[in-house]
N, C-alpha and C positions, 0 to 999 in steps of 0.2 A: 526394428527402426519404428520409432515413434515420428508421424509425420506431423510438421508443426507449421501453422501459418501465423503472421504476425500482422495485427492491426496497427495502425500507426507505424508502418513499416519505414516511411522516410523521414519520421522524427529521429531525435537524438538517441532516445532510449530504444525505439524500433531498430535502428541500424546497429545499435550494441547486441540486442537480443538476435538479430539476424546472424551476427558475425559469431556469437556463441554457439547458436544453434548448428551453424555450419562446421564449427570445430569439434563438435562432440560426436562421439563414433556411433552412439546409438540414437541419434536423432537426424531427421532430414528436412531440410526446409521445403516447405511446400507452398511457398508462394507469400503474398502479402496483400495488404489492402491499405489505401490512404486515400485522403481527399485529392491528392494529385496523382496520376497516373506515372509508371515507371518501369524499368526493365523488371518483368515478373511481378509488377505490382498493378493490381487492379483497383478501381473506385468503386466497385459494388462487390460487397462482402458474400452474397449469394453466389456470384459469378466466381469468385476467387475460391470458394469452398467447393462449387461444382468443378471446377478445373483441377485444384491441387488436391483434393480428397484428404485434408488434413483431420487428424485425430484430435488436436490441441490447437485452439487460437489463444495465442498470447496479445494482450492488449494494453498499450500505454498511450491513449488518447486523451480524452476530457470525458467528465463525467457522463453526459446524456449519450454520448457516441458509444462509450464503453458499456452503457447499459442496453442500449439498442442492439449493440454487436453480440453481447452475450446472449440476450434472448433470441436473436436469430441463430446464433451457435448451437444453443441447446435444442431449438426446434428441429435443427438438421443433424442432431447427435454428434455435434463436436464439443469437446470440453472447453470452456473458458478459462483462462488463468488471467485474473485481472490485476495490474498494478496501479491503474487509474485510482486517484482519490477524488472524494467530493462528491460520490453518488448519495443519495438521500436513503434514509431507512426504508422508505417505501419502494424504491428502487432495488435496494438489496433484499427485500423481502420477496419481491416478483421473482428476481433470479432463484431465490432459494426455493420457492414453491415450484417453478418450473423445472429445476434440477431434481428436486425430490419426485414430482409427478412422472417425469420421464426417465427417473434413475439413471441420471447422467451426471457424472462428477463434474464439479465447479470449484474454483479457488478465487478468493480475494485476500490480498494482502497490502496493509498501508505502506510496508516497507521490506523489500527482499535482501537487504544487506543483513549478514549474519551478526554483526556486530550490533546492529540497531535492534535486532530482535532479541539478543541478550540483554542490551541496556533496558528495554522494556520489561524483561523478565526480573532483571534486578531491581527496578523500579518498584514493581509489585512486591518484593520481599521489603524494600525499605519504607513502604506504605504501611507496614502493619506496626512498625516501630517509631515513627515521626508524627507528629500532629499537624506540621506546617509543611507545605510544599509549592513549588513553582515550576513551570516548564517553559521552556524557550526552544522555538524552532528557528533556524536559519537557513534561508534559501537564496538561490539566485533570484533576480528581479523579474523574470518570466514567470516565477511560479503564480499559477492561478488562484489556489485556495488558501486561505488563513483563518484559524490555524492550518498545519498541515494536517494530512490524514495520521502520520505517525505521531504527532504531537497531540492531537485530540484522543487517538486510540490509548496513547500511555497514560492519559489522565482518566480515561474512562476505567483502564485496567488497574489504576492505583487505586480509585475510589471504590472498585468492585472488592479489591483485596483488603481495603481498610474495613469496609462494611458501614461506614458512616462518614460524613463530611469532615474535610479537613478544618482545621482552625484558620481563619484567613482574617488576615488585617485589613481592615476598612479605614481610608484616609480620612482625616477630619475634614481637609480641604481637598480639592481637586481642581485647580484652576484650568487645566486642560483635561477635558472629559476624555475618558479612555486611556489614562496614563497607567492605569494599573493592569491594563489587558482585560481579556475576556476571563471568564470563571466557569468552572465545572466542579461542582460538589466541594466547592471551597479551595480549589487549585486555580491558581492564576496562570493564564495561558498567554505567552508573548510571541509574536512572529516579527521576525527581523527579514527583510527583502531588499538585498543588495547585489550588483554585479560582483562577480568574484567568488561566491559561495557555490557549493553544490548541494548538499544536503547534510545539516548539523542539527544535533537534537541534544538539549541538556536537561537534566533533572536535578533541581537543587532541594534538598531538605534541610530544614532549620529546626534547630532544638537548643535548649539552655546551654551556652559555652561550645556549641559544635555545629558545623555545617558539612553536609556530605552531598558532594557534586557527583553525578554520574554522567558521562557525556560521551556522544558517538559523533566521529567526523566522517562522512563520505567524501574524500577528495578526487574521486574518479567514479563515473557511472559503471567502469567494469566491476566495481564491488557489488553491484546487485545481481551480477549474472549467475554466480554458484547458486543462490538462492531461487532464481528463475528456473534454472535447470533441475533442481529440486522438485520445483512444484510441478513442471512439466512430466517429469517422471512419475511423480505420486497422483496427480490428478487423474490418469488413465486407471488408477485401481479404486477410485471412489465412486460412488452412486449418489452423492448429494453434495450440497455446498459446504465447502470448509473455509473458515476466514481465520487468516493469520498464519504466518510462517511457524509461530511457536508450536501450532497444532501437529505439523508435521515433523518437527523435531522433538517432540515429547516434552517440551517445557511448559507443562500445564499443571 
């Protein structure tokens, strides 16, 4: 049995993770931590770890809290699985260094939906054959970061696979600044934030006489749970930080 604690345990994703862990025959829920106290949920991570003795901490909180939680977990020999996006490169580097020095597994993923991981993989392939591309992410109106971690990571993977910047249209006139979105290596990124969405990502490639669209839609948060469970089972085998579910699925 792998003992699992959940950070952000009373949030929407935290509740889904707790339910998925309870339903898994090889996992055991070992408590949680949140800014609010609740049944089996502490407000202090060190106390939650001391009481529950988890092997893995799953974190769906906010960037600064996830960073602090990961550093504490690694200090105490607990392996963090982080689904929180928006951490800075410096924060991720700190987590990587502490995991390496302590030889303790850690895992970060911008998206745990298997379909989203495949979308990113297919986008890497398309990046080798198309000169122009744009990325759109659509989320609920409570989403904190724009672009999403998945949208930004997708653009990074595409640029890396291509090996050089994409060709990018530059408007002659832009009456409203920012109308063409953000930019990464010639890829325009656009973020939609509206009630009703969960998490949706679209990559559009354009070439003479053709358009290729790759899209993934998450219509319910349960779609993230199979990927979370994979990460929990795999992180206990690691002795360093691994980033991206594609690394665990062999999609490299």
